[in-house]
N, C-alpha and C positions, 0 to 999 in steps of 0.2 A: 725674981727675974721672970719676965713673961715667957710663956712656953713658945718654943719655935713653931712657926707656922708649918703645917703640913702642905703637901702638894695641892695646888688648886685644881678643881675639876677642869677637864679639857673643854674648850669651847667648840661646839660642833662646827665642822667646816661648812662654809656657805656653799650652796649648790651652784652649779653652772648651768646655763640654759642656752639653747639655740632656737632661733625664731624663723618660721617660714610663713611669709605673708607677702602678697603681691602689691601692697600699698605702702610706699615709703613712709608716709605720715604715720601709719600704724606701727611700723617697725621703730620709728623714732620715739613714738609715744611709749611703747612697751619698754624700750631701753631706758627711758627716763624714769618710768615707774620702778623698774628694778634697781636703778642707781639710787633712788630715794628710799629704798627699803632699808630696814635696820635689823641685821647688818645687810649691806648691799649684796645683790645677786649679780654675778658677772654674766653678761651676754658674750659668749665666745664666738658666735657666728650668727649671721642673719642674711636673708635673701628671699627671692620670690620663688625659688625652686627647691623641692625636697632634697636635691643633690647637695645642697649646702650643709646638710647634717649627715651625709653619708661619707664624706671625705674631709680631710683637714681637721681643724679644731672642732668643728661641729660634730664630728664623729665621736668625740670624747665628752660631749655635754651630758650632764646628769639627766636633764629634762629637755624635751622638745615641745615647743608650742607651735601647733599647726593650724593655720587657717584652712578650713575645710572647703572654702570656695576659691580655689586657685584658677578656675576656668568658668566659662559660662555654660558648660555642658552638664553641670550638676556637682554634687559633693565629690571631693577627691578621695574616694574610698580606697583606690588603688595605692595612693601614697601612704595613707594611714595603715593599710594592711602590710605594706612593705616595711614600714618603720617598726610596727608591732612585731612582725616576724623576726626582725633584726634584734629584738629584745630591748627596744627603746621605750622609755617612759614618756608617752605622748599625751599632752593636754590638747584636746581639740578646743580651739578658740575661734568662734564664728559668729556671724550675724544671724545664722539660722536658729530660730527658736522653735524647734520641732521635736516633739517627743519621739517620733519614729526615727529621725536622724540621730538623736542623742543615743537611743538604745542600740541602733545599728552600729554606731561608733564604738560603744562599749563591747558589743559582740565581736567586733573586728580587732579588739585589743587595746583601745584607748584607755588611758589611766582614768581620766575624767573628762567632762564636757562642760564648757562654760560658754555662755553667750557674751558678746562684746559689751552688752548693756550691763553686765554684772560688775564691771569696774576693776580697779587695781587691787582692792583688798582681797577679793576672792582669788584673783590670779596669783598674787604673791603667796597667799596661804596655800593654794593648790600646788604651786611650784615647790615650796618647802616640803609639803607632805609627799609629793611624788618622789622627790629625791631620797626620802627616807622609807619609801614603800609603805606609806600609811594611807588609809582611806580618806578621801575628801569628797563631800557631796554638796555642791553649790545649789542654790534654789532652783534653777531651771532643771537640773538633773533630778532633784528630788521630786519635782512635779512630773517628770517623765516616768519615774519609777511608779508613782501613784496611779498612772493611767495605763500601765502596761498590761495588756490582755492577750499578748501574742502566745502561740503555742511554743513548745520546745523546752518546757520546764522538766528537768529530770525528777524521777521519783526517788526521794531520799528516805532511807530507813530512819525511824525515830532516834536511834542511838547516833546515827551519823549527824542528824540535826543537833542533838545535844552537844556533841563534840565540837561541831562547827561553831555554834553560838558561844560556847565556853571559850573557844580559841580567840574569838573576836574580843573577848574581855580580858584576855591574859597576854603576857609578854612572851611566853614560851610554851612549847608543847609539854615541857616538864611540869609547869604550873597547872596546865589542863589535866595532866595525868594525876597530880596530887588532889585536885579538886573533885575529880570524878571517880577516883579510886581505880584508875587504869594504869597500865604500863605505858611508858613513852612510845614504845614500839606499836602498841595497840592504837594510841592516839594518831600516830603517823599513818597507820594503815587506814583508819577511818577517813582521814583527810585525803589520802591518795584515792580512795574509792570515790569520794565526792568529786574530786577533780576529774577522774576518769568519766564519771557520769555526765558532767558538764561538757567535757570534750566530745563524748559520743552524741550529745544533743546539739553539737555544732556551736557551743558557747564556751570555748576554753577559758580557764581561769588559772593561769600559771603562778600568780602572785596572791598574797593575802589581800591586797587592795582590790583585786578583781573578784576574789571570792566574796568579799564584803558587798561589792556592787551587785553580783549575781543574787546574793541573799536578799538584798534590798529589793531588787527587781521582782523576785519571786515571793515576796511577802513573808520570808522566814524571820526577818528582824525588822524593827522599826528604827528610824533615825534616832529617836530619843533613847533607844537602848544601847547605842554605841558610845 
């Protein structure tokens, strides 16, 4: 007799997304891309004002896709800052192909930065990664990292760098501790110190994805090492 089948592994829940863009055609196009994804990604709210993601169904979306050009006065940094401070995972999605704007967006708390020329493949992949708090670096952002010469880089001790880079390669702090011969508490302490240093430098990194972004910006790790 065949052996009874065991429980099947759970299928990850598809993320939900809210869209902020002042062009109806762009909103319709993004919704179509997400509907065609496999599995589909549900758009729970969309509109031209960031308020659409602060109340109602949009307030519960896993990921926010924000057009950075919601007015003619310049990038909508205030909207990005408000959403990031509210703890939202924000993908900046914009026509602006600017290294300075990309890096400023990350410093304000954006999860990642995509130009509209990068298409559906990168947007869908970034959305899935953001919902799982995993790093995602599309081509335009990689180029911005490579050209970053701005001040504000914190001085990390060699052991802090060791722990940070090992953590990027591991699934848990326990695995880092085993690899480096440290206690889990010591690993957590090193990571907390790194976060404090970045916060004091005006570049907070509350999540693992943002710490990866900071490390890439500062040349501590290369894309091919992730």
